Phi, psi and omega in degrees: 000133181294137179261150179288131175264135186296333187198154172276356174252122183240111182265131179243112181268103178273119188299315181294319180299315180293318180299325179296338177264005180077021182248139177280155178300315180302317184295311183291324179295317181298318180293319179298314180295319178299330181277359175112004178289128180239002176220111188228137173239143177258123180251104183284311174048235188286353182295340178280339185293131176086357180270144173278180185301321179294319179296322178294316180293327176296318178296316177297328175297322176295318179298318180301319180295324178294319177300319178292321175303312181296318180300315181295329182267358183079019180261148178270125179247122177253166177235135178285126164073324189269092188292310182298318177298317179301319180293315183291333182271350183074033177295157179280358179164186182224141173253117185265149169289160181305318181290348179265004187306325181295353181265008182305310181298322179296325178297315180294324178294326184274319185261346182108157185293340180276351181295141175273138180232117176250161179224137175280127181232149181227001179199175184298321183296316181292324179295316179295321180296320179294322176298316185296326182271357173088030175298148180281331178197167176222159168250140176244125185208164353272132179287312176236177179300132187265135178281320185281337179225070180298137179080008183274090178067182178265159180295139175284317182080160183277307187298323184299324186251006184302314182293318179297313183294318180297331182271354184296144179274354177234152178298137183242126174263132175283127183227140177112097177072016182282118178258166179306324181288348178267347189302310183301318179293322179296314180293323178294333180279356177111352178293140181287328181197188181234141176246138186227144174235280184296323182297337179258302185279355174263000181280151175296321180245093184296317180298316179296321178295320179299317180298320179297317178296315180299317179296321180295318179295316181295323182290328182280000000 
């Protein structure tokens, strides 16, 4: 059964990307939520590399505070890839890597049937696989050149995938270099929504950027 998605705007807070700008995870999450973000995922990724046990736990403590921030604000907070951590923190769901797609059922068993499960996709095969295992939504990337992951593959583009996306049995978020001015074109191409990393968390004014994205989604 299809689950309700909180928003057509999906914000992905990459810890390493934010840290490179001198911003804490708590700070950027609070600004994004204040700007109207109601669906947020935390991507820890490479931020764990090189940390000792104490450093890792400190980072997970930051993530826990973001989950609590979201809960207090009525926003859904997901965690990228780390299923057990998401369960222990009371996250609203998990965003899986493409190679983790087979774990969708396991996520629901661990977090509950109401948990949202997303999957990262980069081609038609991964999208179909995510559909088959019952993902609630997927991200397809990179649509445009990505600020947060420069050099990560070639751009998928809108026209090339419009037919595939429109025929998808699960909602697809356009990810990778999506700016507010791209939102209308993404939705017109069949994408259910847009997912953003650098366009939001790379902005000087994160809260203002969030408002711009929210307005663009509402206008489209």
